[in-house]
A tleap script that builds the chain and sets N, CA, C and O, in Angstrom:
source leaprc.protein.ff14SB
mol = sequence {
  NMET LYS ASP ALA VAL SER GLY GLY PRO ASP
  ALA ALA ARG VAL ARG PHE ASP LYS TRP LEU
  TRP ALA ALA ARG PHE TYR ARG THR ARG SER
  LEU ALA ALA GLN ALA ILE GLU ALA GLY GLN
  ALA ARG ILE ASP GLY GLU ARG VAL LYS PRO
  ALA HIE ALA VAL GLN ARG GLY MET ARG ILE
  SER VAL ARG ARG GLN ASP LEU GLY TRP GLN
  VAL GLU VAL LEU GLU ALA GLN ASP ARG ARG
  GLY SER ALA THR ILE ALA ALA SER MET TYR
  ARG GLU LEU PRO GLU SER VAL SER GLU ARG
  GLU GLN LYS LEU ALA ALA ARG LYS ALA ALA
  ASN LEU ASN ALA PRO ARG THR PRO GLY ARG
  PRO THR LYS ARG ASP ARG ARG ARG LEU GLU
  ASP PHE LEU GLY GLU CPRO
}
set mol.1.N position { 108.073 90.942 128.981 }
set mol.1.CA position { 109.148 90.331 128.235 }
set mol.1.C position { 108.566 89.702 126.975 }
set mol.1.O position { 107.561 88.994 127.042 }
set mol.2.N position { 109.201 89.960 125.803 }
set mol.2.CA position { 108.728 89.428 124.538 }
set mol.2.C position { 109.437 88.122 124.226 }
set mol.2.O position { 110.544 87.871 124.702 }
set mol.3.N position { 108.781 87.291 123.416 }
set mol.3.CA position { 109.367 86.001 123.096 }
set mol.3.C position { 110.142 86.040 121.775 }
set mol.3.O position { 110.226 87.084 121.128 }
set mol.4.N position { 110.706 84.895 121.382 }
set mol.4.CA position { 111.545 84.822 120.189 }
set mol.4.C position { 110.751 85.050 118.910 }
set mol.4.O position { 111.303 85.531 117.921 }
set mol.5.N position { 109.464 84.712 118.915 }
set mol.5.CA position { 108.661 84.854 117.714 }
set mol.5.C position { 108.408 86.315 117.396 }
set mol.5.O position { 108.447 86.706 116.229 }
set mol.6.N position { 108.150 87.127 118.403 }
set mol.6.CA position { 107.847 88.532 118.165 }
set mol.6.C position { 109.090 89.362 117.904 }
set mol.6.O position { 108.984 90.495 117.434 }
set mol.7.N position { 110.268 88.824 118.197 }
set mol.7.CA position { 111.507 89.516 117.876 }
set mol.7.C position { 111.819 90.660 118.805 }
set mol.7.O position { 112.453 91.629 118.388 }
set mol.8.N position { 111.401 90.583 120.038 }
set mol.8.CA position { 111.655 91.641 121.009 }
set mol.8.C position { 113.103 91.682 121.444 }
set mol.8.O position { 113.914 90.880 120.981 }
set mol.9.N position { 113.438 92.612 122.333 }
set mol.9.CA position { 114.818 92.746 122.757 }
set mol.9.C position { 115.334 91.538 123.539 }
set mol.9.O position { 116.540 91.290 123.557 }
set mol.10.N position { 114.447 90.790 124.180 }
set mol.10.CA position { 114.866 89.623 124.939 }
set mol.10.C position { 114.680 88.329 124.150 }
set mol.10.O position { 114.662 87.240 124.725 }
set mol.11.N position { 114.543 88.455 122.833 }
set mol.11.CA position { 114.303 87.276 122.006 }
set mol.11.C position { 115.515 86.356 122.017 }
set mol.11.O position { 116.662 86.802 122.003 }
set mol.12.N position { 115.226 85.071 122.044 }
set mol.12.CA position { 116.307 84.078 122.021 }
set mol.12.C position { 116.939 84.083 120.636 }
set mol.12.O position { 116.259 84.245 119.623 }
set mol.13.N position { 118.252 83.901 120.618 }
set mol.13.CA position { 118.970 83.880 119.342 }
set mol.13.C position { 118.743 82.541 118.649 }
set mol.13.O position { 118.774 81.486 119.283 }
set mol.14.N position { 118.518 82.599 117.355 }
set mol.14.CA position { 118.393 81.392 116.550 }
set mol.14.C position { 119.468 81.473 115.474 }
set mol.14.O position { 119.482 82.388 114.650 }
set mol.15.N position { 120.364 80.497 115.502 }
set mol.15.CA position { 121.451 80.466 114.531 }
set mol.15.C position { 120.888 80.205 113.128 }
set mol.15.O position { 119.874 79.527 112.967 }
set mol.16.N position { 121.563 80.753 112.131 }
set mol.16.CA position { 121.135 80.606 110.742 }
set mol.16.C position { 121.139 79.137 110.324 }
set mol.16.O position { 120.191 78.679 109.686 }
set mol.17.N position { 122.187 78.392 110.670 }
set mol.17.CA position { 122.236 76.988 110.280 }
set mol.17.C position { 121.137 76.171 110.968 }
set mol.17.O position { 120.578 75.252 110.370 }
set mol.18.N position { 120.830 76.507 112.217 }
set mol.18.CA position { 119.747 75.808 112.919 }
set mol.18.C position { 118.396 76.125 112.295 }
set mol.18.O position { 117.538 75.250 112.187 }
set mol.19.N position { 118.205 77.382 111.880 }
set mol.19.CA position { 116.937 77.771 111.273 }
set mol.19.C position { 116.747 77.045 109.944 }
set mol.19.O position { 115.657 76.547 109.663 }
set mol.20.N position { 117.790 76.981 109.131 }
set mol.20.CA position { 117.694 76.276 107.847 }
set mol.20.C position { 117.367 74.797 108.056 }
set mol.20.O position { 116.592 74.208 107.303 }
set mol.21.N position { 117.969 74.207 109.087 }
set mol.21.CA position { 117.703 72.817 109.402 }
set mol.21.C position { 116.266 72.645 109.902 }
set mol.21.O position { 115.572 71.722 109.477 }
set mol.22.N position { 115.817 73.522 110.796 }
set mol.22.CA position { 114.463 73.432 111.354 }
set mol.22.C position { 113.402 73.694 110.285 }
set mol.22.O position { 112.312 73.124 110.341 }
set mol.23.N position { 113.717 74.560 109.305 }
set mol.23.CA position { 112.776 74.868 108.232 }
set mol.23.C position { 112.819 73.815 107.124 }
set mol.23.O position { 112.112 73.934 106.124 }
set mol.24.N position { 113.645 72.790 107.303 }
set mol.24.CA position { 113.743 71.635 106.417 }
set mol.24.C position { 114.274 71.969 105.032 }
set mol.24.O position { 113.870 71.351 104.047 }
set mol.25.N position { 115.169 72.933 104.947 }
set mol.25.CA position { 115.861 73.179 103.689 }
set mol.25.C position { 117.021 72.189 103.537 }
set mol.25.O position { 117.409 71.853 102.418 }
set mol.26.N position { 117.575 71.722 104.665 }
set mol.26.CA position { 118.672 70.760 104.654 }
set mol.26.C position { 118.383 69.665 105.667 }
set mol.26.O position { 117.719 69.898 106.677 }
set mol.27.N position { 118.892 68.456 105.387 }
set mol.27.CA position { 118.637 67.313 106.256 }
set mol.27.C position { 119.378 67.385 107.576 }
set mol.27.O position { 118.874 66.927 108.602 }
set mol.28.N position { 120.582 67.964 107.556 }
set mol.28.CA position { 121.371 68.049 108.777 }
set mol.28.C position { 121.872 69.478 108.961 }
set mol.28.O position { 121.922 70.267 108.018 }
set mol.29.N position { 122.237 69.783 110.187 }
set mol.29.CA position { 122.781 71.097 110.475 }
set mol.29.C position { 124.130 71.291 109.821 }
set mol.29.O position { 124.461 72.393 109.383 }
set mol.30.N position { 124.911 70.227 109.751 }
set mol.30.CA position { 126.230 70.355 109.129 }
set mol.30.C position { 126.107 70.636 107.629 }
set mol.30.O position { 126.921 71.380 107.081 }
set mol.31.N position { 125.106 70.058 106.953 }
set mol.31.CA position { 124.872 70.382 105.549 }
set mol.31.C position { 124.447 71.840 105.393 }
set mol.31.O position { 124.852 72.513 104.445 }
set mol.32.N position { 123.638 72.316 106.318 }
set mol.32.CA position { 123.217 73.716 106.289 }
set mol.32.C position { 124.427 74.632 106.481 }
set mol.32.O position { 124.560 75.637 105.783 }
set mol.33.N position { 125.302 74.292 107.418 }
set mol.33.CA position { 126.491 75.101 107.669 }
set mol.33.C position { 127.411 75.099 106.457 }
set mol.33.O position { 127.989 76.133 106.121 }
set mol.34.N position { 127.556 73.955 105.794 }
set mol.34.CA position { 128.386 73.885 104.591 }
set mol.34.C position { 127.811 74.758 103.481 }
set mol.34.O position { 128.559 75.425 102.765 }
set mol.35.N position { 126.493 74.758 103.335 }
set mol.35.CA position { 125.847 75.578 102.310 }
set mol.35.C position { 126.047 77.062 102.605 }
set mol.35.O position { 126.256 77.857 101.690 }
set mol.36.N position { 125.983 77.430 103.872 }
set mol.36.CA position { 126.192 78.827 104.252 }
set mol.36.C position { 127.625 79.237 103.942 }
set mol.36.O position { 127.860 80.311 103.388 }
set mol.37.N position { 128.578 78.390 104.294 }
set mol.37.CA position { 129.989 78.694 104.033 }
set mol.37.C position { 130.267 78.797 102.538 }
set mol.37.O position { 131.111 79.588 102.118 }
set mol.38.N position { 129.561 78.004 101.731 }
set mol.38.CA position { 129.758 78.018 100.284 }
set mol.38.C position { 129.016 79.169 99.611 }
set mol.38.O position { 129.181 79.389 98.411 }
set mol.39.N position { 128.207 79.900 100.362 }
set mol.39.CA position { 127.473 81.026 99.797 }
set mol.39.C position { 126.172 80.630 99.136 }
set mol.39.O position { 125.581 81.439 98.421 }
set mol.40.N position { 125.704 79.406 99.353 }
set mol.40.CA position { 124.455 78.950 98.755 }
set mol.40.C position { 123.239 79.363 99.572 }
set mol.40.O position { 122.112 79.274 99.084 }
set mol.41.N position { 123.445 79.804 100.783 }
set mol.41.CA position { 122.363 80.311 101.625 }
set mol.41.C position { 122.808 81.674 102.134 }
set mol.41.O position { 123.881 81.807 102.723 }
set mol.42.N position { 121.982 82.678 101.905 }
set mol.42.CA position { 122.346 84.053 102.261 }
set mol.42.C position { 121.192 84.740 102.977 }
set mol.42.O position { 120.028 84.378 102.809 }
set mol.43.N position { 121.540 85.733 103.772 }
set mol.43.CA position { 120.536 86.548 104.448 }
set mol.43.C position { 120.592 87.939 103.835 }
set mol.43.O position { 121.648 88.572 103.800 }
set mol.44.N position { 119.448 88.407 103.353 }
set mol.44.CA position { 119.331 89.728 102.712 }
set mol.44.C position { 120.387 89.916 101.626 }
set mol.44.O position { 120.914 91.015 101.454 }
set mol.45.N position { 120.694 88.852 100.895 }
set mol.45.CA position { 121.632 88.917 99.784 }
set mol.45.C position { 123.094 88.938 100.171 }
set mol.45.O position { 123.952 89.046 99.296 }
set mol.46.N position { 123.406 88.838 101.444 }
set mol.46.CA position { 124.790 88.901 101.903 }
set mol.46.C position { 125.213 87.570 102.499 }
set mol.46.O position { 124.416 86.855 103.106 }
set mol.47.N position { 126.492 87.255 102.308 }
set mol.47.CA position { 127.039 86.053 102.929 }
set mol.47.C position { 127.250 86.315 104.406 }
set mol.47.O position { 127.767 87.361 104.798 }
set mol.48.N position { 126.847 85.360 105.216 }
set mol.48.CA position { 127.007 85.469 106.662 }
set mol.48.C position { 127.575 84.160 107.186 }
set mol.48.O position { 127.699 83.188 106.441 }
set mol.49.N position { 127.915 84.135 108.448 }
set mol.49.CA position { 128.418 82.923 109.084 }
set mol.49.C position { 127.241 82.088 109.593 }
set mol.49.O position { 126.143 82.613 109.782 }
set mol.50.N position { 127.466 80.787 109.816 }
set mol.50.CA position { 126.379 79.929 110.301 }
set mol.50.C position { 125.793 80.367 111.635 }
set mol.50.O position { 124.634 80.061 111.916 }
set mol.51.N position { 126.551 81.071 112.465 }
set mol.51.CA position { 126.063 81.486 113.776 }
set mol.51.C position { 125.296 82.806 113.726 }
set mol.51.O position { 124.852 83.288 114.768 }
set mol.52.N position { 125.131 83.394 112.561 }
set mol.52.CA position { 124.412 84.663 112.439 }
set mol.52.C position { 122.971 84.490 112.935 }
set mol.52.O position { 122.331 83.476 112.654 }
set mol.53.N position { 122.477 85.460 113.653 }
set mol.53.CA position { 121.124 85.376 114.225 }
set mol.53.C position { 120.064 85.644 113.158 }
set mol.53.O position { 120.180 86.580 112.367 }
set mol.54.N position { 119.044 84.814 113.154 }
set mol.54.CA position { 117.925 84.977 112.235 }
set mol.54.C position { 116.781 85.623 112.995 }
set mol.54.O position { 116.456 85.226 114.114 }
set mol.55.N position { 116.173 86.630 112.370 }
set mol.55.CA position { 115.053 87.327 113.002 }
set mol.55.C position { 113.892 87.396 112.029 }
set mol.55.O position { 114.051 87.217 110.822 }
set mol.56.N position { 112.744 87.655 112.578 }
set mol.56.CA position { 111.529 87.769 111.788 }
set mol.56.C position { 111.666 88.926 110.790 }
set mol.56.O position { 112.179 89.993 111.127 }
set mol.57.N position { 111.204 88.697 109.567 }
set mol.57.CA position { 111.239 89.725 108.538 }
set mol.57.C position { 112.471 89.674 107.643 }
set mol.57.O position { 112.510 90.362 106.623 }
set mol.58.N position { 113.469 88.886 107.993 }
set mol.58.CA position { 114.658 88.773 107.152 }
set mol.58.C position { 114.307 88.008 105.881 }
set mol.58.O position { 113.430 87.145 105.875 }
set mol.59.N position { 115.017 88.350 104.800 }
set mol.59.CA position { 114.837 87.634 103.541 }
set mol.59.C position { 116.025 86.713 103.344 }
set mol.59.O position { 117.181 87.135 103.376 }
set mol.60.N position { 115.712 85.460 103.141 }
set mol.60.CA position { 116.741 84.443 103.015 }
set mol.60.C position { 116.652 83.836 101.626 }
set mol.60.O position { 115.566 83.519 101.140 }
set mol.61.N position { 117.811 83.679 100.991 }
set mol.61.CA position { 117.861 83.009 99.690 }
set mol.61.C position { 118.656 81.720 99.847 }
set mol.61.O position { 119.744 81.703 100.422 }
set mol.62.N position { 118.086 80.646 99.324 }
set mol.62.CA position { 118.699 79.323 99.402 }
set mol.62.C position { 118.783 78.779 97.983 }
set mol.62.O position { 117.807 78.823 97.233 }
set mol.63.N position { 119.951 78.266 97.620 }
set mol.63.CA position { 120.158 77.684 96.296 }
set mol.63.C position { 120.680 76.268 96.473 }
set mol.63.O position { 121.686 76.035 97.143 }
set mol.64.N position { 119.970 75.327 95.855 }
set mol.64.CA position { 120.397 73.915 95.875 }
set mol.64.C position { 120.353 73.423 94.443 }
set mol.64.O position { 119.309 73.460 93.791 }
set mol.65.N position { 121.504 72.958 93.956 }
set mol.65.CA position { 121.683 72.555 92.563 }
set mol.65.C position { 121.314 73.748 91.684 }
set mol.65.O position { 121.945 74.798 91.800 }
set mol.66.N position { 120.317 73.624 90.812 }
set mol.66.CA position { 119.954 74.765 89.978 }
set mol.66.C position { 118.641 75.414 90.425 }
set mol.66.O position { 118.131 76.306 89.747 }
set mol.67.N position { 118.094 74.974 91.555 }
set mol.67.CA position { 116.847 75.548 92.064 }
set mol.67.C position { 117.138 76.537 93.184 }
set mol.67.O position { 118.107 76.386 93.929 }
set mol.68.N position { 116.288 77.548 93.292 }
set mol.68.CA position { 116.480 78.540 94.333 }
set mol.68.C position { 115.176 78.908 95.014 }
set mol.68.O position { 114.102 78.811 94.420 }
set mol.69.N position { 115.280 79.326 96.251 }
set mol.69.CA position { 114.139 79.767 97.040 }
set mol.69.C position { 114.458 81.140 97.601 }
set mol.69.O position { 115.562 81.371 98.094 }
set mol.70.N position { 113.505 82.047 97.530 }
set mol.70.CA position { 113.584 83.350 98.175 }
set mol.70.C position { 112.442 83.374 99.185 }
set mol.70.O position { 111.271 83.353 98.807 }
set mol.71.N position { 112.789 83.417 100.473 }
set mol.71.CA position { 111.761 83.348 101.504 }
set mol.71.C position { 111.915 84.491 102.493 }
set mol.71.O position { 112.991 85.070 102.647 }
set mol.72.N position { 110.822 84.795 103.150 }
set mol.72.CA position { 110.814 85.777 104.226 }
set mol.72.C position { 110.540 85.023 105.525 }
set mol.72.O position { 109.625 84.202 105.594 }
set mol.73.N position { 111.323 85.303 106.534 }
set mol.73.CA position { 111.196 84.599 107.812 }
set mol.73.C position { 109.956 85.114 108.540 }
set mol.73.O position { 109.812 86.315 108.765 }
set mol.74.N position { 109.070 84.198 108.901 }
set mol.74.CA position { 107.890 84.545 109.688 }
set mol.74.C position { 108.083 84.182 111.155 }
set mol.74.O position { 107.512 84.813 112.045 }
set mol.75.N position { 108.897 83.158 111.392 }
set mol.75.CA position { 109.106 82.691 112.759 }
set mol.75.C position { 110.542 82.195 112.897 }
set mol.75.O position { 111.014 81.393 112.092 }
set mol.76.N position { 111.218 82.676 113.914 }
set mol.76.CA position { 112.586 82.239 114.191 }
set mol.76.C position { 112.516 81.141 115.247 }
set mol.76.O position { 112.360 81.407 116.439 }
set mol.77.N position { 112.635 79.915 114.782 }
set mol.77.CA position { 112.513 78.760 115.668 }
set mol.77.C position { 113.663 77.810 115.373 }
set mol.77.O position { 114.043 77.633 114.215 }
set mol.78.N position { 114.219 77.198 116.415 }
set mol.78.CA position { 115.343 76.288 116.202 }
set mol.78.C position { 114.984 74.830 116.459 }
set mol.78.O position { 115.873 73.980 116.516 }
set mol.79.N position { 113.699 74.524 116.615 }
set mol.79.CA position { 113.270 73.141 116.817 }
set mol.79.C position { 112.719 72.602 115.508 }
set mol.79.O position { 111.901 73.248 114.852 }
set mol.80.N position { 113.172 71.419 115.138 }
set mol.80.CA position { 112.718 70.787 113.899 }
set mol.80.C position { 111.443 70.017 114.179 }
set mol.80.O position { 111.414 69.151 115.052 }
set mol.81.N position { 110.401 70.325 113.449 }
set mol.81.CA position { 109.123 69.662 113.624 }
set mol.81.C position { 108.661 69.043 112.322 }
set mol.81.O position { 109.471 68.696 111.463 }
set mol.82.N position { 107.366 68.910 112.185 }
set mol.82.CA position { 106.811 68.321 110.971 }
set mol.82.C position { 106.963 69.298 109.801 }
set mol.82.O position { 107.326 70.458 109.992 }
set mol.83.N position { 106.685 68.817 108.606 }
set mol.83.CA position { 106.805 69.646 107.414 }
set mol.83.C position { 105.821 70.817 107.442 }
set mol.83.O position { 106.136 71.900 106.949 }
set mol.84.N position { 104.639 70.610 108.013 }
set mol.84.CA position { 103.667 71.702 108.079 }
set mol.84.C position { 104.133 72.793 109.037 }
set mol.84.O position { 103.925 73.978 108.776 }
set mol.85.N position { 104.761 72.400 110.140 }
set mol.85.CA position { 105.306 73.384 111.074 }
set mol.85.C position { 106.465 74.121 110.421 }
set mol.85.O position { 106.594 75.336 110.567 }
set mol.86.N position { 107.308 73.390 109.702 }
set mol.86.CA position { 108.443 74.007 109.021 }
set mol.86.C position { 107.965 74.998 107.965 }
set mol.86.O position { 108.548 76.072 107.818 }
set mol.87.N position { 106.918 74.653 107.234 }
set mol.87.CA position { 106.398 75.543 106.196 }
set mol.87.C position { 105.795 76.809 106.790 }
set mol.87.O position { 105.738 77.838 106.116 }
set mol.88.N position { 105.347 76.753 108.034 }
set mol.88.CA position { 104.772 77.944 108.662 }
set mol.88.C position { 105.848 78.903 109.183 }
set mol.88.O position { 105.534 80.006 109.629 }
set mol.89.N position { 107.109 78.483 109.125 }
set mol.89.CA position { 108.201 79.329 109.618 }
set mol.89.C position { 108.613 80.390 108.608 }
set mol.89.O position { 109.304 81.345 108.966 }
set mol.90.N position { 108.199 80.238 107.343 }
set mol.90.CA position { 108.606 81.184 106.307 }
set mol.90.C position { 107.497 81.329 105.276 }
set mol.90.O position { 106.561 80.531 105.211 }
set mol.91.N position { 107.639 82.382 104.468 }
set mol.91.CA position { 106.708 82.627 103.359 }
set mol.91.C position { 107.558 82.805 102.116 }
set mol.91.O position { 108.443 83.660 102.075 }
set mol.92.N position { 107.289 82.001 101.110 }
set mol.92.CA position { 108.068 82.099 99.875 }
set mol.92.C position { 107.534 83.239 99.019 }
set mol.92.O position { 106.323 83.418 98.887 }
set mol.93.N position { 108.441 84.000 98.445 }
set mol.93.CA position { 108.071 85.126 97.607 }
set mol.93.C position { 107.509 84.627 96.274 }
set mol.93.O position { 107.986 83.622 95.746 }
set mol.94.N position { 106.499 85.316 95.721 }
set mol.94.CA position { 105.839 84.834 94.483 }
set mol.94.C position { 106.791 84.703 93.295 }
set mol.94.O position { 106.667 83.763 92.509 }
set mol.95.N position { 107.743 85.634 93.152 }
set mol.95.CA position { 108.664 85.543 92.015 }
set mol.95.C position { 109.575 84.319 92.141 }
set mol.95.O position { 110.007 83.754 91.136 }
set mol.96.N position { 109.860 83.919 93.361 }
set mol.96.CA position { 110.666 82.720 93.588 }
set mol.96.C position { 109.900 81.474 93.163 }
set mol.96.O position { 110.470 80.568 92.555 }
set mol.97.N position { 108.619 81.428 93.479 }
set mol.97.CA position { 107.789 80.276 93.116 }
set mol.97.C position { 107.724 80.147 91.599 }
set mol.97.O position { 107.922 79.058 91.061 }
set mol.98.N position { 107.446 81.256 90.901 }
set mol.98.CA position { 107.316 81.196 89.442 }
set mol.98.C position { 108.641 80.830 88.778 }
set mol.98.O position { 108.656 80.067 87.813 }
set mol.99.N position { 109.744 81.361 89.280 }
set mol.99.CA position { 111.055 81.048 88.708 }
set mol.99.C position { 111.382 79.566 88.871 }
set mol.99.O position { 111.867 78.932 87.935 }
set mol.100.N position { 111.119 79.015 90.050 }
set mol.100.CA position { 111.397 77.608 90.293 }
set mol.100.C position { 110.503 76.709 89.446 }
set mol.100.O position { 110.963 75.689 88.934 }
set mol.101.N position { 109.225 77.075 89.289 }
set mol.101.CA position { 108.319 76.287 88.469 }
set mol.101.C position { 108.762 76.277 87.010 }
set mol.101.O position { 108.644 75.257 86.331 }
set mol.102.N position { 109.278 77.425 86.519 }
set mol.102.CA position { 109.783 77.490 85.151 }
set mol.102.C position { 110.993 76.571 84.976 }
set mol.102.O position { 111.104 75.868 83.971 }
set mol.103.N position { 111.894 76.581 85.952 }
set mol.103.CA position { 113.077 75.726 85.865 }
set mol.103.C position { 112.692 74.253 85.912 }
set mol.103.O position { 113.268 73.437 85.194 }
set mol.104.N position { 111.718 73.908 86.757 }
set mol.104.CA position { 111.263 72.515 86.834 }
set mol.104.C position { 110.587 72.086 85.531 }
set mol.104.O position { 110.768 70.954 85.082 }
set mol.105.N position { 109.806 72.991 84.921 }
set mol.105.CA position { 109.156 72.672 83.650 }
set mol.105.C position { 110.198 72.484 82.552 }
set mol.105.O position { 110.062 71.590 81.717 }
set mol.106.N position { 111.236 73.317 82.545 }
set mol.106.CA position { 112.302 73.182 81.549 }
set mol.106.C position { 113.055 71.874 81.752 }
set mol.106.O position { 113.407 71.206 80.780 }
set mol.107.N position { 113.303 71.504 82.993 }
set mol.107.CA position { 113.987 70.247 83.295 }
set mol.107.C position { 113.140 69.060 82.845 }
set mol.107.O position { 113.663 68.092 82.294 }
set mol.108.N position { 111.825 69.139 83.081 }
set mol.108.CA position { 110.926 68.064 82.682 }
set mol.108.C position { 110.873 67.943 81.166 }
set mol.108.O position { 110.854 66.830 80.640 }
set mol.109.N position { 110.850 69.077 80.449 }
set mol.109.CA position { 110.835 69.056 78.987 }
set mol.109.C position { 112.133 68.470 78.441 }
set mol.109.O position { 112.108 67.737 77.452 }
set mol.110.N position { 113.249 68.778 79.061 }
set mol.110.CA position { 114.532 68.226 78.621 }
set mol.110.C position { 114.578 66.720 78.846 }
set mol.110.O position { 115.161 65.989 78.045 }
set mol.111.N position { 113.972 66.257 79.924 }
set mol.111.CA position { 113.954 64.818 80.206 }
set mol.111.C position { 113.059 64.053 79.234 }
set mol.111.O position { 113.288 62.870 78.983 }
set mol.112.N position { 112.033 64.725 78.681 }
set mol.112.CA position { 111.159 64.060 77.720 }
set mol.112.C position { 111.914 63.730 76.437 }
set mol.112.O position { 111.632 62.719 75.795 }
set mol.113.N position { 112.869 64.574 76.060 }
set mol.113.CA position { 113.626 64.373 74.835 }
set mol.113.C position { 114.849 63.481 75.031 }
set mol.113.O position { 115.490 63.090 74.056 }
set mol.114.N position { 115.170 63.164 76.252 }
set mol.114.CA position { 116.344 62.339 76.545 }
set mol.114.C position { 116.063 60.893 76.154 }
set mol.114.O position { 114.929 60.430 76.279 }
set mol.115.N position { 117.079 60.175 75.682 }
set mol.115.CA position { 116.855 58.768 75.326 }
set mol.115.C position { 116.495 57.950 76.561 }
set mol.115.O position { 117.016 58.176 77.653 }
set mol.116.N position { 115.608 57.012 76.362 }
set mol.116.CA position { 115.129 56.198 77.482 }
set mol.116.C position { 115.681 54.774 77.381 }
set mol.116.O position { 114.941 53.819 77.144 }
set mol.117.N position { 116.953 54.660 77.561 }
set mol.117.CA position { 117.551 53.336 77.582 }
set mol.117.C position { 117.666 52.891 79.022 }
set mol.117.O position { 118.101 53.658 79.881 }
set mol.118.N position { 117.280 51.658 79.291 }
set mol.118.CA position { 117.320 51.207 80.678 }
set mol.118.C position { 118.726 50.933 81.180 }
set mol.118.O position { 118.917 50.633 82.358 }
set mol.119.N position { 119.721 51.033 80.288 }
set mol.119.CA position { 121.085 50.774 80.713 }
set mol.119.C position { 121.657 49.584 79.967 }
set mol.119.O position { 121.350 49.370 78.794 }
set mol.120.N position { 122.454 48.842 80.622 }
set mol.120.CA position { 123.124 47.699 80.018 }
set mol.120.C position { 122.112 46.603 79.685 }
set mol.120.O position { 121.227 46.317 80.490 }
set mol.121.N position { 122.234 45.982 78.497 }
set mol.121.CA position { 121.283 44.923 78.146 }
set mol.121.C position { 121.433 43.702 79.060 }
set mol.121.O position { 122.532 43.370 79.503 }
set mol.122.N position { 120.332 43.062 79.323 }
set mol.122.CA position { 120.355 41.843 80.136 }
set mol.122.C position { 120.753 40.658 79.262 }
set mol.122.O position { 120.866 40.783 78.042 }
set mol.123.N position { 120.958 39.535 79.885 }
set mol.123.CA position { 121.301 38.324 79.142 }
set mol.123.C position { 120.171 37.964 78.182 }
set mol.123.O position { 120.424 37.519 77.062 }
set mol.124.N position { 118.943 38.151 78.612 }
set mol.124.CA position { 117.785 37.862 77.766 }
set mol.124.C position { 117.765 38.789 76.550 }
set mol.124.O position { 117.509 38.339 75.433 }
set mol.125.N position { 118.036 40.090 76.763 }
set mol.125.CA position { 118.086 41.037 75.652 }
set mol.125.C position { 119.183 40.657 74.663 }
set mol.125.O position { 118.976 40.722 73.452 }
set mol.126.N position { 120.332 40.267 75.165 }
set mol.126.CA position { 121.445 39.892 74.304 }
set mol.126.C position { 121.091 38.660 73.463 }
set mol.126.O position { 121.406 38.615 72.274 }
set mol.127.N position { 120.450 37.675 74.062 }
set mol.127.CA position { 120.051 36.478 73.320 }
set mol.127.C position { 119.024 36.806 72.244 }
set mol.127.O position { 119.100 36.265 71.142 }
set mol.128.N position { 118.079 37.671 72.536 }
set mol.128.CA position { 117.094 38.092 71.528 }
set mol.128.C position { 117.775 38.810 70.371 }
set mol.128.O position { 117.419 38.598 69.212 }
set mol.129.N position { 118.740 39.647 70.675 }
set mol.129.CA position { 119.467 40.362 69.643 }
set mol.129.C position { 120.269 39.394 68.774 }
set mol.129.O position { 120.304 39.532 67.551 }
set mol.130.N position { 120.898 38.433 69.399 }
set mol.130.CA position { 121.654 37.433 68.645 }
set mol.130.C position { 120.725 36.603 67.752 }
set mol.130.O position { 121.071 36.302 66.610 }
set mol.131.N position { 119.559 36.237 68.266 }
set mol.131.CA position { 118.587 35.492 67.457 }
set mol.131.C position { 118.105 36.346 66.279 }
set mol.131.O position { 117.944 35.829 65.174 }
set mol.132.N position { 117.881 37.606 66.492 }
set mol.132.CA position { 117.408 38.497 65.442 }
set mol.132.C position { 118.459 38.678 64.353 }
set mol.132.O position { 118.139 38.697 63.165 }
set mol.133.N position { 119.715 38.811 64.770 }
set mol.133.CA position { 120.799 39.011 63.804 }
set mol.133.C position { 121.260 37.696 63.190 }
set mol.133.O position { 122.007 37.707 62.212 }
set mol.134.N position { 120.835 36.573 63.739 }
set mol.134.CA position { 121.198 35.274 63.204 }
set mol.134.C position { 122.607 34.883 63.551 }
set mol.134.O position { 123.210 34.075 62.844 }
set mol.135.N position { 123.147 35.420 64.603 }
set mol.135.CA position { 124.502 35.086 65.025 }
set mol.135.C position { 124.443 33.960 66.049 }
set mol.135.O position { 123.477 33.852 66.804 }
set mol.136.N position { 125.479 33.120 66.076 }
set mol.136.CA position { 125.472 32.024 67.060 }
set mol.136.C position { 125.789 32.468 68.461 }
set mol.136.O position { 125.816 31.647 69.378 }
savepdb mol mol.pdb
quit
């Protein structure tokens, strides 16, 4: 009898939402299920239901905000463990890594040009401004 990792005929089913949660793409299973329903998480480029079975070798795409991940499933596990265990459950495709790094670099460059105002002036800032302008 083969186990769930090897993907044999007697392999235990692992739900897609549970796998996303165990692989730490989402904090809760309900968030993972919502992302699947919204089409932000797909298996082999197709929309599926949260109960769809995940197997070794499947390609999963996950999109959160403007970032995306393209991963290949190495292990179908439904138990949430440490981040190192979660990272061993999948392998990210190289083009996905480079695309995400480019988007992060573009976001960082845009933030460098953004004005750096701390927000609303404090009472101390207002008094300094009034003293500078000579207003009572």
